[in-house]
N, CA, C and O atoms as a Tripos MOL2 file, in Angstrom:
@<TRIPOS>MOLECULE
protein
  204   203    51     0     0
PROTEIN
NO_CHARGES

@<TRIPOS>ATOM
      1 N         107.4010   69.1720   59.0240 N.3       1 MET1
      2 CA        108.5170   70.0610   58.8580 C.3       1 MET1
      3 C         109.7600   69.4260   59.4960 C.2       1 MET1
      4 O         109.6640   68.6970   60.4830 O.2       1 MET1
      5 N         110.9060   69.7160   58.9190 N.am      2 ALA2
      6 CA        112.1570   69.1520   59.4260 C.3       2 ALA2
      7 C         112.4190   69.5920   60.8650 C.2       2 ALA2
      8 O         112.2030   70.7530   61.2140 O.2       2 ALA2
      9 N         112.8730   68.6850   61.6770 N.am      3 GLN3
     10 CA        113.2180   68.9830   63.0620 C.3       3 GLN3
     11 C         114.6910   69.3710   63.2070 C.2       3 GLN3
     12 O         115.0540   70.1370   64.0990 O.2       3 GLN3
     13 N         115.5290   68.8380   62.3260 N.am      4 VAL4
     14 CA        116.9620   69.1070   62.3780 C.3       4 VAL4
     15 C         117.4030   69.6500   61.0260 C.2       4 VAL4
     16 O         117.1320   69.0430   59.9900 O.2       4 VAL4
     17 N         118.0780   70.7840   61.0350 N.am      5 VAL5
     18 CA        118.6420   71.3650   59.8160 C.3       5 VAL5
     19 C         120.1530   71.3420   59.9780 C.2       5 VAL5
     20 O         120.6920   71.8900   60.9400 O.2       5 VAL5
     21 N         120.8320   70.7050   59.0300 N.am      6 LEU6
     22 CA        122.2870   70.6100   59.0850 C.3       6 LEU6
     23 C         122.9250   71.6670   58.1960 C.2       6 LEU6
     24 O         122.3990   72.0000   57.1340 O.2       6 LEU6
     25 N         124.0530   72.1850   58.6360 N.am      7 CYS7
     26 CA        124.7650   73.2220   57.9110 C.3       7 CYS7
     27 C         126.2580   73.0660   58.1850 C.2       7 CYS7
     28 O         126.6650   72.8730   59.3300 O.2       7 CYS7
     29 N         127.0670   73.1480   57.1390 N.am      8 GLU8
     30 CA        128.5180   73.0360   57.2970 C.3       8 GLU8
     31 C         129.2210   74.3850   57.2350 C.2       8 GLU8
     32 O         130.4520   74.4270   57.2330 O.2       8 GLU8
     33 N         128.4820   75.4830   57.1850 N.am      9 VAL9
     34 CA        129.0830   76.8140   57.0970 C.3       9 VAL9
     35 C         129.3710   77.2900   58.5190 C.2       9 VAL9
     36 O         128.5410   77.9510   59.1430 O.2       9 VAL9
     37 N         130.5650   76.9430   59.0270 N.am     10 ASN10
     38 CA        130.8480   77.1670   60.4440 C.3      10 ASN10
     39 C         131.1430   78.6150   60.8110 C.2      10 ASN10
     40 O         131.3970   78.9040   61.9800 O.2      10 ASN10
     41 N         131.1170   79.5360   59.8470 N.am     11 ASN11
     42 CA        131.2560   80.9530   60.1980 C.3      11 ASN11
     43 C         129.9080   81.6760   60.2010 C.2      11 ASN11
     44 O         129.8660   82.9050   60.1710 O.2      11 ASN11
     45 N         128.8110   80.9220   60.2360 N.am     12 CYS12
     46 CA        127.4720   81.5000   60.3320 C.3      12 CYS12
     47 C         127.0850   81.6500   61.8030 C.2      12 CYS12
     48 O         127.4170   80.7990   62.6290 O.2      12 CYS12
     49 N         126.3950   82.7190   62.1170 N.am     13 THR13
     50 CA        125.9160   82.9670   63.4780 C.3      13 THR13
     51 C         125.1060   81.7940   64.0170 C.2      13 THR13
     52 O         125.1640   81.5070   65.2120 O.2      13 THR13
     53 N         124.3590   81.1150   63.1630 N.am     14 TYR14
     54 CA        123.4440   80.0490   63.5910 C.3      14 TYR14
     55 C         124.0660   78.6590   63.5860 C.2      14 TYR14
     56 O         123.3970   77.6840   63.9270 O.2      14 TYR14
     57 N         125.3450   78.5530   63.2010 N.am     15 TRP15
     58 CA        125.9990   77.2470   63.1580 C.3      15 TRP15
     59 C         126.2130   76.7430   64.5700 C.2      15 TRP15
     60 O         126.6270   77.4980   65.4490 O.2      15 TRP15
     61 N         125.9300   75.4590   64.7900 N.am     16 GLY16
     62 CA        126.1160   74.8590   66.1000 C.3      16 GLY16
     63 C         126.8970   73.5640   66.0230 C.2      16 GLY16
     64 O         127.1120   73.0220   64.9390 O.2      16 GLY16
     65 N         127.3100   73.0820   67.1490 N.am     17 SER17
     66 CA        128.0600   71.8320   67.2500 C.3      17 SER17
     67 C         127.3370   70.7020   66.5260 C.2      17 SER17
     68 O         126.1140   70.5890   66.6060 O.2      17 SER17
     69 N         128.0810   69.8810   65.8330 N.am     18 GLY18
     70 CA        127.4780   68.7880   65.0740 C.3      18 GLY18
     71 C         126.8880   69.2560   63.7620 C.2      18 GLY18
     72 O         126.0740   68.5530   63.1640 O.2      18 GLY18
     73 N         127.2890   70.4470   63.2980 N.am     19 ASN19
     74 CA        126.7680   71.0450   62.0590 C.3      19 ASN19
     75 C         125.2630   71.2750   62.0900 C.2      19 ASN19
     76 O         124.6000   71.1830   61.0570 O.2      19 ASN19
     77 N         124.7280   71.5710   63.2540 N.am     20 LYS20
     78 CA        123.2930   71.8250   63.3830 C.3      20 LYS20
     79 C         123.0140   73.3180   63.3410 C.2      20 LYS20
     80 O         123.7100   74.1070   63.9800 O.2      20 LYS20
     81 N         121.9920   73.7000   62.5850 N.am     21 CYS21
     82 CA        121.5790   75.0990   62.4760 C.3      21 CYS21
     83 C         120.6510   75.4360   63.6390 C.2      21 CYS21
     84 O         119.6980   74.7060   63.9130 O.2      21 CYS21
     85 N         120.9380   76.5550   64.3260 N.am     22 SER22
     86 CA        120.1270   76.9410   65.4860 C.3      22 SER22
     87 C         119.1270   78.0610   65.1780 C.2      22 SER22
     88 O         118.4900   78.5790   66.0950 O.2      22 SER22
     89 N         118.9810   78.4400   63.9090 N.am     23 ALA23
     90 CA        118.0240   79.4920   63.5450 C.3      23 ALA23
     91 C         116.5910   79.0220   63.7960 C.2      23 ALA23
     92 O         116.2900   77.8380   63.6500 O.2      23 ALA23
     93 N         115.7170   79.9410   64.1700 N.am     24 GLU24
     94 CA        114.3060   79.6040   64.3990 C.3      24 GLU24
     95 C         113.5860   79.2870   63.1020 C.2      24 GLU24
     96 O         112.6350   78.5040   63.0950 O.2      24 GLU24
     97 N         114.0270   79.8850   62.0060 N.am     25 ALA25
     98 CA        113.4250   79.6550   60.6970 C.3      25 ALA25
     99 C         114.5370   79.6920   59.6550 C.2      25 ALA25
    100 O         115.5600   80.3480   59.8530 O.2      25 ALA25
    101 N         114.3360   78.9940   58.5610 N.am     26 ILE26
    102 CA        115.3050   78.9550   57.4730 C.3      26 ILE26
    103 C         114.6320   79.5210   56.2250 C.2      26 ILE26
    104 O         113.5130   79.1390   55.8820 O.2      26 ILE26
    105 N         115.3300   80.4360   55.5530 N.am     27 TYR27
    106 CA        114.7960   81.0620   54.3470 C.3      27 TYR27
    107 C         115.7140   80.7090   53.1800 C.2      27 TYR27
    108 O         116.8550   81.1680   53.1200 O.2      27 TYR27
    109 N         115.2150   79.8960   52.2600 N.am     28 VAL28
    110 CA        115.9820   79.4530   51.0930 C.3      28 VAL28
    111 C         115.3060   79.9880   49.8410 C.2      28 VAL28
    112 O         114.0850   79.9110   49.7020 O.2      28 VAL28
    113 N         116.1080   80.5340   48.9280 N.am     29 VAL29
    114 CA        115.5780   81.0710   47.6780 C.3      29 VAL29
    115 C         116.2720   80.4160   46.4950 C.2      29 VAL29
    116 O         117.3550   79.8470   46.6350 O.2      29 VAL29
    117 N         115.6450   80.5010   45.3360 N.am     30 SER30
    118 CA        116.2380   80.0190   44.0980 C.3      30 SER30
    119 C         116.9910   81.1640   43.4310 C.2      30 SER30
    120 O         116.4910   82.2860   43.3540 O.2      30 SER30
    121 N         118.1820   80.8780   42.9560 N.am     31 SER31
    122 CA        118.9470   81.8920   42.2320 C.3      31 SER31
    123 C         118.5340   81.9680   40.7650 C.2      31 SER31
    124 O         119.0690   82.7730   40.0030 O.2      31 SER31
    125 N         117.5780   81.1230   40.3740 N.am     32 LYS32
    126 CA        117.1030   81.0590   38.9830 C.3      32 LYS32
    127 C         115.6410   81.4720   38.8490 C.2      32 LYS32
    128 O         114.9710   81.0250   37.9190 O.2      32 LYS32
    129 N         115.1320   82.2980   39.7350 N.am     33 GLY33
    130 CA        113.7170   82.6640   39.6960 C.3      33 GLY33
    131 C         112.9510   81.9130   40.7570 C.2      33 GLY33
    132 O         113.4780   81.6760   41.8440 O.2      33 GLY33
    133 N         111.7270   81.5340   40.4730 N.am     34 LYS34
    134 CA        110.8790   80.8770   41.4770 C.3      34 LYS34
    135 C         111.0640   79.3690   41.5410 C.2      34 LYS34
    136 O         110.5390   78.7290   42.4520 O.2      34 LYS34
    137 N         111.7970   78.7850   40.5990 N.am     35 GLN35
    138 CA        112.0010   77.3340   40.5990 C.3      35 GLN35
    139 C         113.4790   77.0140   40.4890 C.2      35 GLN35
    140 O         114.2370   77.7410   39.8470 O.2      35 GLN35
    141 N         113.8830   75.9240   41.1190 N.am     36 ALA36
    142 CA        115.2610   75.4530   41.0410 C.3      36 ALA36
    143 C         115.2490   74.0180   40.5270 C.2      36 ALA36
    144 O         114.3310   73.2510   40.8160 O.2      36 ALA36
    145 N         116.2620   73.6720   39.7740 N.am     37 SER37
    146 CA        116.3830   72.3130   39.2440 C.3      37 SER37
    147 C         117.2750   71.4420   40.1180 C.2      37 SER37
    148 O         117.1830   70.2160   40.0720 O.2      37 SER37
    149 N         118.1420   72.0730   40.9180 N.am     38 ASN38
    150 CA        119.0350   71.3150   41.7880 C.3      38 ASN38
    151 C         119.4990   72.2180   42.9320 C.2      38 ASN38
    152 O         119.2170   73.4160   42.9320 O.2      38 ASN38
    153 N         120.2000   71.6510   43.8940 N.am     39 SER39
    154 CA        120.5950   72.4190   45.0790 C.3      39 SER39
    155 C         121.5860   73.5330   44.7650 C.2      39 SER39
    156 O         121.6490   74.5220   45.4960 O.2      39 SER39
    157 N         122.3580   73.3930   43.6930 N.am     40 GLU40
    158 CA        123.3050   74.4370   43.3150 C.3      40 GLU40
    159 C         122.6060   75.7300   42.8910 C.2      40 GLU40
    160 O         123.2330   76.7890   42.8560 O.2      40 GLU40
    161 N         121.3330   75.6530   42.5760 N.am     41 GLU41
    162 CA        120.5610   76.8250   42.1530 C.3      41 GLU41
    163 C         119.8080   77.4680   43.3140 C.2      41 GLU41
    164 O         118.9100   78.2800   43.0930 O.2      41 GLU41
    165 N         120.1670   77.1130   44.5520 N.am     42 THR42
    166 CA        119.5030   77.6750   45.7260 C.3      42 THR42
    167 C         120.4960   78.4030   46.6240 C.2      42 THR42
    168 O         121.6970   78.1340   46.5860 O.2      42 THR42
    169 N         119.9840   79.3250   47.4280 N.am     43 ASP43
    170 CA        120.8030   80.0960   48.3620 C.3      43 ASP43
    171 C         120.0840   80.2070   49.7020 C.2      43 ASP43
    172 O         118.8650   80.3750   49.7470 O.2      43 ASP43
    173 N         120.8370   80.1130   50.7840 N.am     44 CYS44
    174 CA        120.2790   80.2760   52.1250 C.3      44 CYS44
    175 C         120.3490   81.7450   52.5190 C.2      44 CYS44
    176 O         121.4400   82.2700   52.7420 O.2      44 CYS44
    177 N         119.2200   82.4090   52.6070 N.am     45 LYS45
    178 CA        119.1510   83.8090   53.0040 C.3      45 LYS45
    179 C         119.2030   83.9860   54.5210 C.2      45 LYS45
    180 O         119.2840   85.1140   55.0070 O.2      45 LYS45
    181 N         119.1590   82.8890   55.2700 N.am     46 THR46
    182 CA        119.2270   82.9380   56.7150 C.3      46 THR46
    183 C         120.6620   83.2090   57.1850 C.2      46 THR46
    184 O         120.8640   83.6660   58.3100 O.2      46 THR46
    185 N         121.6430   82.9350   56.3490 N.am     47 PHE47
    186 CA        123.0510   83.0830   56.7090 C.3      47 PHE47
    187 C         123.3690   84.4790   57.2230 C.2      47 PHE47
    188 O         123.0220   85.4830   56.6010 O.2      47 PHE47
    189 N         124.0400   84.5220   58.3770 N.am     48 GLU48
    190 CA        124.5770   85.7560   58.9480 C.3      48 GLU48
    191 C         125.9820   85.4340   59.4310 C.2      48 GLU48
    192 O         126.1600   84.5230   60.2410 O.2      48 GLU48
    193 N         126.9960   86.1730   58.9460 N.am     49 PRO49
    194 CA        128.3640   85.8670   59.3710 C.3      49 PRO49
    195 C         128.5790   86.1530   60.8550 C.2      49 PRO49
    196 O         127.9710   87.0600   61.4230 O.2      49 PRO49
    197 N         129.4650   85.3540   61.4750 N.am     50 ASP50
    198 CA        129.8370   85.6060   62.8600 C.3      50 ASP50
    199 C         130.4410   87.0000   62.9900 C.2      50 ASP50
    200 O         131.1040   87.5000   62.0810 O.2      50 ASP50
    201 N         130.2000   87.5930   64.1110 N.am     51 ALA51
    202 CA        130.7650   88.9370   64.3640 C.3      51 ALA51
    203 C         132.2230   88.8650   64.7330 C.2      51 ALA51
    204 O         132.8500   89.8960   64.9760 O.2      51 ALA51
@<TRIPOS>BOND
     1     1     2 1
     2     2     3 1
     3     3     4 2
     4     3     5 am
     5     5     6 1
     6     6     7 1
     7     7     8 2
     8     7     9 am
     9     9    10 1
    10    10    11 1
    11    11    12 2
    12    11    13 am
    13    13    14 1
    14    14    15 1
    15    15    16 2
    16    15    17 am
    17    17    18 1
    18    18    19 1
    19    19    20 2
    20    19    21 am
    21    21    22 1
    22    22    23 1
    23    23    24 2
    24    23    25 am
    25    25    26 1
    26    26    27 1
    27    27    28 2
    28    27    29 am
    29    29    30 1
    30    30    31 1
    31    31    32 2
    32    31    33 am
    33    33    34 1
    34    34    35 1
    35    35    36 2
    36    35    37 am
    37    37    38 1
    38    38    39 1
    39    39    40 2
    40    39    41 am
    41    41    42 1
    42    42    43 1
    43    43    44 2
    44    43    45 am
    45    45    46 1
    46    46    47 1
    47    47    48 2
    48    47    49 am
    49    49    50 1
    50    50    51 1
    51    51    52 2
    52    51    53 am
    53    53    54 1
    54    54    55 1
    55    55    56 2
    56    55    57 am
    57    57    58 1
    58    58    59 1
    59    59    60 2
    60    59    61 am
    61    61    62 1
    62    62    63 1
    63    63    64 2
    64    63    65 am
    65    65    66 1
    66    66    67 1
    67    67    68 2
    68    67    69 am
    69    69    70 1
    70    70    71 1
    71    71    72 2
    72    71    73 am
    73    73    74 1
    74    74    75 1
    75    75    76 2
    76    75    77 am
    77    77    78 1
    78    78    79 1
    79    79    80 2
    80    79    81 am
    81    81    82 1
    82    82    83 1
    83    83    84 2
    84    83    85 am
    85    85    86 1
    86    86    87 1
    87    87    88 2
    88    87    89 am
    89    89    90 1
    90    90    91 1
    91    91    92 2
    92    91    93 am
    93    93    94 1
    94    94    95 1
    95    95    96 2
    96    95    97 am
    97    97    98 1
    98    98    99 1
    99    99   100 2
   100    99   101 am
   101   101   102 1
   102   102   103 1
   103   103   104 2
   104   103   105 am
   105   105   106 1
   106   106   107 1
   107   107   108 2
   108   107   109 am
   109   109   110 1
   110   110   111 1
   111   111   112 2
   112   111   113 am
   113   113   114 1
   114   114   115 1
   115   115   116 2
   116   115   117 am
   117   117   118 1
   118   118   119 1
   119   119   120 2
   120   119   121 am
   121   121   122 1
   122   122   123 1
   123   123   124 2
   124   123   125 am
   125   125   126 1
   126   126   127 1
   127   127   128 2
   128   127   129 am
   129   129   130 1
   130   130   131 1
   131   131   132 2
   132   131   133 am
   133   133   134 1
   134   134   135 1
   135   135   136 2
   136   135   137 am
   137   137   138 1
   138   138   139 1
   139   139   140 2
   140   139   141 am
   141   141   142 1
   142   142   143 1
   143   143   144 2
   144   143   145 am
   145   145   146 1
   146   146   147 1
   147   147   148 2
   148   147   149 am
   149   149   150 1
   150   150   151 1
   151   151   152 2
   152   151   153 am
   153   153   154 1
   154   154   155 1
   155   155   156 2
   156   155   157 am
   157   157   158 1
   158   158   159 1
   159   159   160 2
   160   159   161 am
   161   161   162 1
   162   162   163 1
   163   163   164 2
   164   163   165 am
   165   165   166 1
   166   166   167 1
   167   167   168 2
   168   167   169 am
   169   169   170 1
   170   170   171 1
   171   171   172 2
   172   171   173 am
   173   173   174 1
   174   174   175 1
   175   175   176 2
   176   175   177 am
   177   177   178 1
   178   178   179 1
   179   179   180 2
   180   179   181 am
   181   181   182 1
   182   182   183 1
   183   183   184 2
   184   183   185 am
   185   185   186 1
   186   186   187 1
   187   187   188 2
   188   187   189 am
   189   189   190 1
   190   190   191 1
   191   191   192 2
   192   191   193 am
   193   193   194 1
   194   194   195 1
   195   195   196 2
   196   195   197 am
   197   197   198 1
   198   198   199 1
   199   199   200 2
   200   199   201 am
   201   201   202 1
   202   202   203 1
   203   203   204 2
@<TRIPOS>SUBSTRUCTURE
     1 MET1         2 RESIDUE 1 A MET
     2 ALA2         6 RESIDUE 1 A ALA
     3 GLN3        10 RESIDUE 1 A GLN
     4 VAL4        14 RESIDUE 1 A VAL
     5 VAL5        18 RESIDUE 1 A VAL
     6 LEU6        22 RESIDUE 1 A LEU
     7 CYS7        26 RESIDUE 1 A CYS
     8 GLU8        30 RESIDUE 1 A GLU
     9 VAL9        34 RESIDUE 1 A VAL
    10 ASN10       38 RESIDUE 1 A ASN
    11 ASN11       42 RESIDUE 1 A ASN
    12 CYS12       46 RESIDUE 1 A CYS
    13 THR13       50 RESIDUE 1 A THR
    14 TYR14       54 RESIDUE 1 A TYR
    15 TRP15       58 RESIDUE 1 A TRP
    16 GLY16       62 RESIDUE 1 A GLY
    17 SER17       66 RESIDUE 1 A SER
    18 GLY18       70 RESIDUE 1 A GLY
    19 ASN19       74 RESIDUE 1 A ASN
    20 LYS20       78 RESIDUE 1 A LYS
    21 CYS21       82 RESIDUE 1 A CYS
    22 SER22       86 RESIDUE 1 A SER
    23 ALA23       90 RESIDUE 1 A ALA
    24 GLU24       94 RESIDUE 1 A GLU
    25 ALA25       98 RESIDUE 1 A ALA
    26 ILE26      102 RESIDUE 1 A ILE
    27 TYR27      106 RESIDUE 1 A TYR
    28 VAL28      110 RESIDUE 1 A VAL
    29 VAL29      114 RESIDUE 1 A VAL
    30 SER30      118 RESIDUE 1 A SER
    31 SER31      122 RESIDUE 1 A SER
    32 LYS32      126 RESIDUE 1 A LYS
    33 GLY33      130 RESIDUE 1 A GLY
    34 LYS34      134 RESIDUE 1 A LYS
    35 GLN35      138 RESIDUE 1 A GLN
    36 ALA36      142 RESIDUE 1 A ALA
    37 SER37      146 RESIDUE 1 A SER
    38 ASN38      150 RESIDUE 1 A ASN
    39 SER39      154 RESIDUE 1 A SER
    40 GLU40      158 RESIDUE 1 A GLU
    41 GLU41      162 RESIDUE 1 A GLU
    42 THR42      166 RESIDUE 1 A THR
    43 ASP43      170 RESIDUE 1 A ASP
    44 CYS44      174 RESIDUE 1 A CYS
    45 LYS45      178 RESIDUE 1 A LYS
    46 THR46      182 RESIDUE 1 A THR
    47 PHE47      186 RESIDUE 1 A PHE
    48 GLU48      190 RESIDUE 1 A GLU
    49 PRO49      194 RESIDUE 1 A PRO
    50 ASP50      198 RESIDUE 1 A ASP
    51 ALA51      202 RESIDUE 1 A ALA
């Protein structure tokens, strides 16, 4: 499993210095059903906006 998850969405609660995600788990889904053909067809459900 990946040790480092990078994220450029700096208004997410889990965003950290160096574009590192600090969430304990990452939940990614396909916007096209159960399979995706490319990264544009996926969404990060872990995202939570900063308060």
